C-alpha positions as CSV (number, residue, x, y, z in Angstrom):
1,M,-17.3,8.5,-78.0
2,A,-14.3,6.5,-76.9
3,K,-12.9,4.0,-79.4
4,V,-13.7,0.4,-78.3
5,K,-10.6,-1.8,-78.7
6,S,-11.0,-5.5,-79.2
7,G,-7.4,-6.5,-79.8
8,I,-5.8,-7.1,-83.2
9,G,-5.5,-10.9,-82.8
10,P,-3.1,-12.9,-85.0
11,M,-1.9,-11.1,-88.1
12,K,-1.0,-12.7,-91.4
13,R,1.5,-10.0,-92.3
14,K,4.4,-8.2,-90.7
15,N,4.0,-4.6,-89.3
16,N,5.9,-3.1,-92.3
17,E,4.1,-5.2,-94.9
18,M,1.3,-3.8,-97.0
19,R,-1.9,-5.5,-98.1
20,E,-1.9,-7.0,-101.6
21,I,-3.1,-4.5,-104.3
22,K,-5.2,-5.7,-107.3
23,V,-6.6,-3.5,-110.0
24,Q,-9.1,-4.3,-112.8
25,I,-9.2,-1.7,-115.5
26,D,-12.3,-0.7,-117.4
27,Y,-14.8,-2.3,-115.0
28,T,-17.7,-0.4,-116.5
29,Q,-18.5,0.5,-120.1
30,N,-19.9,4.0,-119.9
31,A,-17.3,5.9,-117.9
32,L,-14.4,7.7,-119.6
33,A,-12.2,5.5,-117.4
34,S,-13.1,3.1,-114.6
35,L,-11.5,0.5,-112.4
36,V,-12.0,-1.7,-109.3
37,Y,-9.1,-1.3,-106.9
38,S,-8.6,-3.8,-104.1
39,Q,-6.1,-3.3,-101.2
40,G,-6.6,-6.3,-99.0
41,D,-10.3,-6.6,-98.4
42,T,-10.9,-2.9,-99.0
43,M,-12.5,-2.5,-102.5
44,V,-13.4,0.7,-104.4
45,L,-15.0,1.3,-107.7
46,V,-13.7,4.4,-109.4
47,C,-15.4,6.0,-112.4
48,V,-14.2,9.1,-114.2
49,T,-16.8,11.1,-116.3
50,K,-16.5,14.2,-118.4
51,A,-19.0,17.0,-118.0
52,D,-20.6,18.7,-120.9
53,S,-19.3,22.1,-119.7
54,L,-17.2,23.7,-117.0
55,P,-18.8,24.5,-113.6
56,R,-21.1,27.5,-113.7
57,W,-18.8,29.5,-111.5
58,F,-15.9,29.4,-114.0
59,P,-15.3,32.5,-116.2
60,R,-17.1,32.3,-119.5
61,D,-13.9,32.0,-121.6
62,A,-11.9,29.9,-119.1
63,Q,-9.2,27.8,-120.6
64,R,-8.3,25.8,-117.5
65,G,-10.0,22.6,-116.4
66,W,-11.4,21.3,-113.2
67,V,-11.3,18.0,-111.2
68,H,-14.1,17.2,-108.7
69,A,-14.5,14.0,-106.6
70,E,-17.3,12.3,-104.8
71,Y,-17.1,9.5,-102.3
72,S,-19.6,7.0,-101.0
73,L,-19.8,4.0,-98.8
74,L,-22.3,1.6,-100.5
75,P,-24.9,0.0,-98.2
76,G,-23.3,-3.4,-98.3
77,S,-19.8,-2.2,-97.8
78,T,-19.8,-2.5,-94.0
79,N,-20.8,-5.2,-91.5
80,T,-24.1,-3.5,-90.9
81,R,-26.0,-1.8,-93.8
82,F,-24.7,1.7,-94.4
83,R,-27.7,3.9,-95.1
84,R,-27.6,5.9,-98.3
85,E,-27.0,9.7,-97.7
86,R,-30.1,10.8,-99.7
87,N,-30.3,14.2,-98.1
88,G,-26.7,15.1,-99.0
89,A,-23.3,14.1,-97.9
90,K,-22.6,14.0,-94.2
91,G,-19.5,15.6,-92.5
92,R,-17.2,12.6,-92.9
93,T,-18.2,12.0,-96.5
94,M,-17.6,15.7,-97.4
95,E,-14.3,15.6,-95.6
96,I,-13.1,12.6,-97.7
97,E,-14.5,14.0,-100.9
98,R,-12.5,17.2,-100.4
99,L,-9.4,15.3,-99.5
100,V,-9.6,13.1,-102.6
101,A,-10.3,16.1,-104.9
102,R,-7.4,18.3,-103.6
103,S,-5.0,15.3,-103.7
104,L,-5.8,14.8,-107.4
105,R,-5.6,18.5,-108.2
106,A,-2.1,18.6,-106.6
107,A,-0.9,16.2,-109.2
108,I,-2.4,17.8,-112.3
109,D,-1.9,21.0,-114.3
110,L,-5.4,22.3,-114.9
111,E,-4.2,25.0,-117.4
112,E,-2.6,22.3,-119.6
113,L,-5.6,20.0,-119.2
114,G,-7.7,22.7,-120.9
115,P,-11.4,23.6,-120.5
116,V,-12.5,20.1,-119.4
117,A,-14.4,19.2,-116.2
118,L,-13.9,15.8,-114.8
119,T,-15.7,14.0,-111.9
120,I,-14.1,11.1,-110.2
121,D,-16.6,8.9,-108.3
122,C,-15.2,6.7,-105.6
123,D,-17.7,4.1,-104.4
124,I,-16.6,1.7,-101.6
125,L,-17.8,-1.8,-102.4
126,N,-16.2,-3.3,-99.2
127,A,-14.7,-1.4,-96.3
128,D,-11.9,-2.9,-94.3
129,G,-9.9,0.2,-93.3
130,G,-8.1,2.8,-95.3
131,T,-11.0,3.6,-97.6
132,R,-10.0,7.2,-98.2
133,C,-6.4,6.3,-98.9
134,A,-7.4,3.5,-101.3
135,S,-9.8,6.0,-103.0
136,I,-7.0,8.5,-103.6
137,T,-4.6,5.9,-105.0
138,A,-7.3,4.3,-107.2
139,A,-8.6,7.7,-108.4
140,S,-5.1,8.7,-109.5
141,I,-4.8,5.7,-111.7
142,A,-8.3,6.3,-113.2
143,L,-7.6,10.0,-113.7
144,R,-4.3,9.4,-115.6
145,L,-6.2,6.8,-117.8
146,A,-8.9,9.4,-118.5
147,I,-6.4,12.1,-119.3
148,R,-4.6,9.7,-121.7
149,R,-7.9,9.1,-123.5
150,L,-8.8,12.8,-123.7
151,I,-5.4,13.5,-125.3
152,S,-5.9,10.6,-127.7
153,S,-9.3,11.8,-128.8
154,G,-8.1,15.4,-129.2
155,E,-10.2,16.8,-126.4
156,S,-7.0,17.9,-124.5
157,V,-4.2,19.5,-126.4
158,P,-1.2,21.6,-125.3
159,K,-2.1,25.2,-124.3
160,S,0.3,26.5,-126.9
161,K,-1.5,24.6,-129.7
162,R,-5.1,25.2,-128.9
163,L,-7.3,27.0,-131.5
164,T,-8.7,30.3,-130.5
165,K,-12.4,31.0,-131.0
166,E,-11.6,33.1,-134.0
167,E,-9.6,30.3,-135.6
168,I,-12.4,27.8,-134.9
169,R,-14.9,30.2,-136.4
170,K,-12.7,30.4,-139.6
171,G,-12.7,26.6,-139.7
172,E,-9.1,26.0,-139.1
173,T,-8.1,22.3,-138.5
174,P,-7.2,21.4,-135.0
175,V,-3.7,20.2,-134.5
176,E,-3.1,16.4,-134.5
177,L,-0.5,15.1,-131.9
178,N,1.8,12.3,-132.8
179,E,2.6,9.5,-130.3
180,Q,5.5,11.4,-128.8
181,D,3.5,14.6,-128.5
182,R,0.7,12.8,-126.7
183,K,3.2,11.3,-124.2
184,D,4.8,14.6,-123.7
185,H,1.4,16.4,-123.2
186,E,0.3,13.6,-120.7
187,R,3.4,14.3,-118.6
188,T,2.7,18.0,-118.8
189,V,-1.0,17.6,-117.8
190,M,-0.3,15.1,-115.1
191,P,3.4,15.2,-114.2
192,N,3.0,13.1,-111.1
193,D,0.9,10.3,-109.8
194,V,-0.6,10.6,-106.2
195,A,-1.1,7.9,-103.6
196,A,-2.0,7.7,-100.0
197,L,-1.4,5.3,-97.2
198,S,-2.6,4.8,-93.6
199,V,0.0,4.1,-90.8
200,G,-0.4,3.9,-87.1
201,V,0.8,2.9,-83.7
202,V,-0.8,-0.2,-82.4
203,D,0.4,-1.8,-79.1
204,G,3.5,0.4,-79.2
205,K,4.5,-0.8,-82.7
206,V,4.2,1.2,-86.0
207,W,2.1,-0.5,-88.5
208,T,1.8,0.2,-92.3
209,D,-1.5,0.0,-94.2
210,L,-4.1,-0.2,-91.4
211,D,-7.0,-2.6,-92.0
212,Y,-10.1,-2.3,-89.8
213,S,-8.7,-4.5,-87.0
214,L,-5.5,-2.4,-86.8
215,D,-7.3,0.9,-87.2
216,S,-9.9,0.2,-84.5
217,N,-7.1,-0.6,-82.0
218,A,-4.6,2.1,-83.0
219,D,-3.4,4.5,-80.4
220,V,-2.2,6.8,-83.2
221,D,-3.7,6.9,-86.7
222,M,-2.2,8.8,-89.6
223,N,-3.0,9.2,-93.3
224,V,-0.3,10.4,-95.6
225,V,-0.8,11.6,-99.2
226,M,2.2,12.0,-101.5
227,T,3.0,12.6,-105.2
228,S,5.4,10.5,-107.1
229,S,7.9,13.3,-107.0
230,G,8.2,12.8,-103.3
231,Q,6.2,15.9,-102.3
232,F,3.6,15.7,-99.5
233,V,0.0,16.7,-100.2
234,E,-1.4,16.1,-96.8
235,V,-0.5,14.5,-93.5
236,Q,-3.4,13.7,-91.1
237,G,-2.2,12.4,-87.8
238,T,-4.3,11.9,-84.6
239,G,-3.7,10.5,-81.2
240,E,-6.7,8.3,-80.3
241,E,-6.8,8.9,-76.6
242,A,-3.0,9.0,-76.7
243,T,-0.1,11.1,-77.6
244,Y,3.0,10.4,-79.7
245,S,6.6,11.6,-79.7
246,R,8.7,13.3,-82.4
247,D,10.5,10.0,-82.8
248,E,7.3,8.1,-83.4
249,L,6.1,10.8,-85.8
250,D,9.3,10.4,-87.8
251,E,8.9,6.7,-87.8
252,L,5.3,6.9,-89.0
253,V,6.1,9.2,-91.8
254,D,9.1,7.1,-92.8
255,A,6.8,4.0,-92.9
256,A,4.3,5.9,-95.0
257,V,7.0,7.1,-97.5
258,T,8.4,3.6,-97.9
259,G,4.9,2.1,-98.6
260,I,3.7,5.0,-100.9
261,T,6.9,4.6,-102.9
262,K,6.0,1.0,-103.6
263,I,2.4,2.0,-104.5
264,H,3.7,4.6,-107.1
265,K,5.7,1.8,-108.7
266,I,2.5,-0.3,-108.9
267,Q,0.5,2.6,-110.3
268,S,3.1,3.0,-113.1
269,E,3.2,-0.7,-113.9
270,I,-0.6,-0.9,-114.1
271,L,-0.8,1.9,-116.7
272,S,2.3,1.1,-118.6
273,G,0.3,-0.6,-121.4
274,S,-3.2,0.9,-121.0
275,V,-4.7,3.3,-123.5
């Protein structure tokens, strides 16, 4: 179906200006880590939970962890009620879940995490464009907070310091990490943050951080995922009934890199004092 363009109308920000980002840590009580992340009028609730065991398909004595993600648009998140996907996730939802999960796994060392299985649930409270990108950025913050807490509780220790089954059977005492050891281990488990941003070409101009009005009128739509070390995880670029040149491609990627660099700084500031 062709995209129906209604025109972007007057904008309150410049084309290279991102929407305001706000984060509320520990929004719910039961999750290992949780937050509500707002980027403009797009809002996502992220909860990280720890499973009782590793996935069934893992080897019995596996010493590496796993990170899984789920994504959902809540019924009231769109201008008309979004029906719950009670018979399983549909194609778009599955695509976004996989994108979020592999983006997070690109930023984490599962061997150093240890035999821990984490699920990151991203529930969209309000959708105003860029929901998958907001989910990735928010999930990265929540994941780092969850890892920090696993390390603090002794549930994640460096691979070199883990007790073997034989040592556990003999009743040997698990190693206790001091503050510096915990910080070092966190950097080893999750050496990078990961963030994502949508960019696009609208009326011949490159725009950063597309809201619904911009996205629905974009001739070119691109989602870029990057780690804080400057490495790309994924670039999804599509011409919406249009094509784009190499120069436009470079301009889109440059705009995304500039915006994501700012987001990584925000992520770091948010977690600087959180435990």
